[in-house]
Structure formats: structure tokens, C-alpha cells
C-alpha positions as MATLAB code, in Angstrom:
seq = 'MKTIIVACGGGIATSATCATKINEALEERGLAGLAKAKAVDIKSLDNFMKTADLYVSITPMRGVQEHYSIPVISGIPLLTGMGKDACIDEIIKALK';
ca = [
      22.671   17.726   -9.995;
      19.728   15.556   -9.052;
      16.518   15.262  -11.045;
      13.025   15.635   -9.611;
      10.167   14.539  -11.823;
       6.688   15.935  -11.299;
       3.927   14.093  -13.124;
       0.341   14.926  -13.962;
      -2.073   13.780  -16.644;
      -0.654   15.865  -19.481;
       2.673   17.067  -18.137;
       1.748   20.623  -19.057;
      -0.250   22.642  -16.537;
      -0.387   21.135  -13.061;
       2.992   19.417  -13.062;
       4.666   22.410  -14.707;
       3.256   24.712  -12.029;
       4.515   22.443   -9.255;
       7.925   21.980  -10.888;
       8.272   25.760  -11.093;
       7.321   26.110   -7.416;
       9.916   23.503   -6.448;
      12.641   25.155   -8.515;
      11.797   28.586   -7.070;
      11.844   27.206   -3.512;
      15.219   25.543   -4.084;
      16.586   28.813   -5.434;
      15.177   30.821   -2.508;
      16.871   28.434   -0.076;
      20.191   28.605   -1.907;
      19.868   25.029   -3.164;
      19.399   25.608   -6.895;
      22.531   23.532   -7.570;
      21.162   20.557   -5.634;
      18.355   19.553   -7.999;
      16.099   20.605  -10.852;
      12.408   19.747  -11.098;
      10.973   18.738  -14.447;
       7.316   18.299  -15.473;
       6.450   15.031  -17.223;
       3.408   13.298  -18.636;
       2.086   10.521  -16.363;
       2.028    8.133  -19.340;
       5.809    8.566  -19.702;
       6.510    8.180  -15.996;
       8.195    4.781  -16.237;
      10.717    6.117  -18.745;
      11.665    9.035  -16.503;
      11.865    6.862  -13.365;
      15.030    5.284  -14.744;
      17.041    8.508  -14.434;
      15.225   10.493  -11.730;
      16.225   10.837   -8.092;
      12.812   11.822   -6.715;
       9.208   11.654   -7.905;
       6.666   14.280   -6.806;
       3.226   12.840   -7.447;
       0.359   15.124   -8.400;
      -2.101   12.566   -9.752;
      -1.900    9.375   -7.687;
      -3.504    6.340   -9.247;
      -6.300    5.328   -6.891;
      -6.368    1.681   -5.939;
      -2.951    1.003   -7.450;
       0.045    0.676   -5.171;
       3.155    1.323   -7.234;
       6.584    0.590   -5.833;
       9.402    2.714   -7.152;
      13.123    2.564   -6.493;
      13.208    6.308   -5.750;
      11.419    8.342   -3.058;
       7.855    9.451   -3.869;
       6.367   12.566   -2.285;
       2.852   13.943   -2.681;
       2.902   17.328   -4.404;
      -0.691   18.207   -3.545;
       0.443   20.793   -0.933;
       2.196   22.635   -3.761;
      -1.191   23.050   -5.452;
      -3.264   23.923   -2.418;
      -0.649   25.956   -0.582;
      -1.558   24.167    2.643;
       1.610   22.514    3.883;
       3.736   23.835    1.019;
       6.780   24.628    3.186;
       6.637   21.199    4.834;
       6.414   19.601    1.383;
       9.479   21.523    0.203;
      11.314   20.502    3.393;
      10.422   16.856    2.697;
      11.687   17.160   -0.886;
      14.992   18.648    0.253;
      15.411   15.987    2.937;
      14.789   13.218    0.390;
      17.426   14.674   -1.945;
      20.197   14.845    0.650;
];
């Protein structure tokens, strides 16, 4: 099973909400065994990057261009609802 990390400032509210939405969408599409999303604190991001397969970013650092060895997808559509299905499709595509 692959690991999706979802990071926000505290790893509690925003990232947890998005991780839940990802997990529910995977389950609805019959892909619950493919991956599991997990909410993390942005300050711990580097530690989780070592074992994750995909990073869903909720709080991008403005003016800083980070390069990660795993795919990075914006999770903002999961918060706004606009483009949510396309975001989920992108996540699934990146995991396969």
C-alpha cells in the first residue's frame, strides 16, 4: 500500500480534512487498497518525505521552490470543492 502525505501548518484540521476526503474518494472508487492518506505537520514534512509515495500540498511555501523525489499535487481543490474530482484523478494517476 502506498502512502500519501497531506501537510498543513499544524497537521490537524486542514490536512486531516483533505486526507479524509482522499481516503473516502479512494474507497468510493474501489481503490482503498491502493493507498492511504495521512495528515502531517508541515514542520515534519522532510521526515515523512522519506517514506511517502505522494505529497498533497495544502500550504505551499510562497517564493520557495522545493524539489522532492516524489510527485507533489496541490490539494487546494479538496478544500474549495472546485476541481475536486480532477484532483482525485490526478492523485490516482500519480499513484499508478
